[in-house]
Every structure is written in C-alpha cells, then in structure tokens.
N, C-alpha and C positions, 0 to 999 in steps of 0.2 A: 604314236600317241598312247596306245594301251601300255606300252613298255614304260613310258614316262610316268603314267598314272600309277603303275605298279610300283615303280621305284619310289614315287612320292608316298604311297601307302606304307612301304617298308620304312621309309625315313620317319614318317609320322609315328608309326608304331614304336620305332626305336626311341624316339623322343619321349613317348608316353612311358615306356619302360624305365628310361633313365630318370624321368621325373618321379616315378613311383619309388625307385630305389633311393633317390635323394631324400624324399619325404620320409621314407621308412628309416633311413639312417638318422635323420634329425630327430624322429620320434624316439628311437632307441637311445641315442646319445643323451637326450635330455632326461629320459627316464633314469639312466645311469647316474647322471649328474644330481638328480633329485634324491637318489638313494645313497649318495656318497657320504661317508662318515668323516668328520673333521675333528682332528685332535687339537683343540684350542688350548693353549697353555692356561693353567689355572692362575688367577690373579687374586691378590688380597684386596678386592674391591669392596668398599663399604659405602652405601648410600648416605647422603647427609640426612640430618634429622631436625635441624633447627628451622624455625618458621621463615626466616629470610631465605634460606636455601630452597625451601619448598615453593615459595613465591617466585624465586628465580627459575625454578624448574617449570612452574606453570607458564611463565612468560616464554621460556624456550619452547615448550610443547605447542603453545598456541601460535606464537608470532615467528619463531625461527625454524625449528625443526618441523613444524606443521604436522604433527602427529594426527590431529583431528581430520586432516584432509583425506586420509585413508581409513582411519579407525572410527570416524564419526565424532560428532560433537560431544557425545557422552562417553567416547572411547570404548564403546561396547561392541565394536566391529560393524562392518558394513560390506555390501557388495560394491566393489570399487569399479568394476567393468564387467560387462557381460555381452557376449555376441561378437560378431565381426570376425569370427575365427579365433578369437582370443580365449574362448571358453568362458569360465566364470571365475573372476579374480575376486577373492574375498579377503578381508583383513580380520585379524584376531580380536577377540574381546580382551582388552587389557585390564579389565577390572577384576575384582575378587568375586563377582557374582557368578551365578550358575552359567557354565559354559566359558568362563573367563580364565585367564592364565594367572591373574594377579595373586590368587591365594596359593599358587604352587611355586611361583618363581622366587628364587633367592636373589640376593644382590648380584651374585656371580652370574646367575642365569640372565638377568637383565643386561648386564655388561656384555655378555657373550652375544646376546641377540642384537643389541643396538650397535655395538662396535664391530662385530664380526659377522653378523647375519647368520648365526648358527643357533639352532634350537636346543632344548634340553636333551634331545635324543642324539645330538651330534650331527644331524642332517641340516642342510642349508635351508634357510627361510626363503620363500619365494617372493619376489618383488619387494624386497626390503632394501631401502636405499643406503646400504652400508658403504658404498664408495664415497658418499658424502659424509656419513656419520663417523667413519673411521677417524676423521680428523678432530672429533669433538674432544675438548679438554677434559682432564680428569675432574676438575671442579664442576664444570657444566654437566658432565655425565652424572656425577653424584647428586647434583641438584635435580636433574631431570628424573632420575630413578626415584628420588625422594618424593617428588610430586606424583609420579605414577602409582606409587604405593599408597597414596592417600585418596585415590579416585573412589567416588561412591560406587558401590556394587551395582552392576547392571546384569540382570538375568537374561542372557541371550546366547543360545547355542550357535556355534559357528556353522555356517553352511559349508557344504562340500565344495572345495576348490577344484576346478577342472582347467587344466592348461591345454588350450586348443592348439591346433596345428599351426596357425599363423604365429602364435607366440613361440612355439617350439622352433620353427624355422628361423624366426628373427633372432632367437637366442644363439643360433649357430652362425648366422650370416651377418649380424649387426653387432659389433663388439660392445656398443654402449647400451644394448637392450638389457634391462635390469632383472631378468628372470632369476638368475642364479649368480648374483654378484659376489657371493662368498668365494666363488672359484677364482676370482680375479685379485684376491687379497693375499698378502703375505701375513699370515696370522701370527707369525713370530717376530714381526718387525717391531721395533720400539715405537711407542706412541709419539706422534709429532708434538713439538712444543708449541702450544697455542699462544698467541699474543694476548696481552692483557686488554680487557675491554677499554677502549678509548677511541676518540675520533681520529683514527689513523688509517692509512691505506692498508696496513698489515691486518688490522682487525676487520676491515672491510672484506679483505680476501678470505679471512676465516668465516665470516658470516655468509659470503657467497657460496662457499663450499658446504658448510654445515646446514645452511638454509636452503640448499637445493637449487640455487641459481645455475651452478655448473652442471648439475644433474640433468636439467631440462635444456639449458641454452648452450651446452657444450663446455668442455674444459676451459676453453679460452673465450667463452661467451660469444662465439662466432655463429651460433645458431644451430638448432635442430637436434633431435634425438630420434632413435628408431622407436616407433610405436604408433598408436592411433593419432589421427589429426585432432586439433590443428598442430602444425609443426611450429615449435617455438622459434621465434626470429632471433637474429643477432641482437645483442644488447651491449656490445663492446663500445669503446670510445668512438670508433669510426661510425657505427650505426646510430649512435646518439649524438653525433657531432653538432646538431642544431638544437640540442636540449640544454636547458639550464638546470641548476640544482633544484630550483623551484618546480620545474616541469617534472623532474624525476620524483621529487617528494610527492607531488600531486598524484602521480600514477600509483605509487605505492599506498597512498592514503585513500584514494577514491576510485582507482581504476580508470581514470579519465586521462587520455593522452593529450598532448599539446594541441592536436588537431580537433579535439572534441569527441573523438571516438571513445566509447566505453568498452573496455576490455571484458571478455567473458571471464568467468571465474576459473577457467583453465589456467589463467594467470592468477595465482592465489592472493590477490590484493586484499580480500577480506582478512587474511592472516597478516600480511605485511602492513596493513593499516594500523596494527597494534604494536609495531616496532617503535622504539623510542626515537626521538629526534637525533640523538647521538649515533644510534645504530644506522639510521638512514644516511646520515652525513658520512659515516665511515664507509658504507657501501658505495656511496657516490664517489668518494675519493678513489676507491679501488677501480670502479668501472670507468671513470673518466680519465684515468691515468693509463696511457697506452704502453707503458714500459713492460 
C-alpha cells in the first residue's frame, strides 16, 4: 500500500511539473507573439470625405461592425472583460481626445489596424476581430474610417491591458480564440471582392462575416467559440429550421426569440436592431440557405 501511495505521489508530482511546463510555454509563446513585428505592405488607402460616406460609416460602426460593443458608445475605450483568468481586456480610445489614437492615426494606420490587426508600431493588436474585418470592402472601409475621423474627442486615458493565464492558454489551444488574430492572416493576400449591397445571399454572407456572426457562431454558423460563457449557439439553417423570416427579424430587432425568451446583450441585438430591412433580409437569405 505504501509503495502504491508513493508511486501515486510521484505520478501526481510529474503531472504538476508537466502542467507547470505547459503553462510556462503558453505564457512565453504568447509574449513572443505579442512582441512580433509585422511588415504589412503599404497601401494607397484614402478615407472618404463626403457626408454620405460618413453616414454610411456611422451605420457600419453602429449596426454592422459593432465597434461600440468594445470601444464604448462614445468610442472612448472601455474595459471589455476583467477577471476569470482573462486578466483585464481593454479597448482603445478611438477619438482624438486625450489618451485617444484618433489624433495620431493616418488613413493608412486605420486601414492597417482594421484590416490587418496591426498597430502603428508593427505589433499585433490584441482581441481585434480582424478575421472578420479582413473581408471588408474598400468602399466600406473608406466610409468607416471617414466616420471614425469625425468622432467627438473624448478625454480618457487607456487603462493597462493584462492578458491573463486563461487567455494565453486558450490562444495556444483554441484556434478560434481571438487574442492575436493577426498571426492567422496572410497580410499580402489580395483583398476579397465584396458583393454589392443588395438583398442577396452573397451580400448576406458578407454581412455575416464583417458583422461578426461567423466570429461568434463559427465559420459555418454551427455554434461556439473559445472564450467566456455563454457559448454562442448554432444559427445555421438546421438550427433555425422552425423559424420564419419574421421570427429572425424580430430577434435582430428586439432580442426576443420565437419562444418569448429575451436574449442577453451578449447577442448584440441592440446593434442589429439598427440594421436596415434589406440587410436583415440578405442575412436571412444566407443563413436559411444550407448550401
């Protein structure tokens, strides 16, 4: 019995050592990833300037790309998540106020950050959803940047971001965890050709990616992503087989499911409620078509 207990103690000790080595490896690997320099090709990107483009950019920021979900209603930055082993996840102040990046960023800097997830210093931005934004069209990006450049200044210094152990481990073990998404992009790939805005399945697919549906619910909308709960459910055609277009529209407009349950704002229905009717119809065409 004593021999068995001794061997059990040895085994438990070995497991503790292996666990410590694994956690240490994750910590070091993520630290190296955060310090990596990216050589993003320079582009002749110029933001739009006309009022129609700025209004289009405002709509994109609020209803589609949902910038305010992380950066706050005033785009002055916010604590997105804190605790639970994730550390403190904070977003940047996008305005030209004190502590903001708006006064420093050039059009090229905005393009690099939004489409590539890379900051002015060449290092990767953390928790920037570039796997979704990489598909944004040139015209939509030009409009979005035009709007961001008009934001009223907010004086708010950015708090220190701390990437905790759980976030570091997930970034190594879960391929879809968005800590350092820039590492998963081909920064020299040509921009995808985006479909024209219309009530089409193709435009719905574009909205699903750029709008973050695929980022939360999975590339094929079959559910889930690595991160804090609640886990996003499947929203593909099979999962919504009993839904009508009216049911789908009601959820995006009010957050109320067909069974009467009100969704939490983890599902960003306050943002999707501001989508146009045509955008919702296009998104429904994409989601309800199983091909």
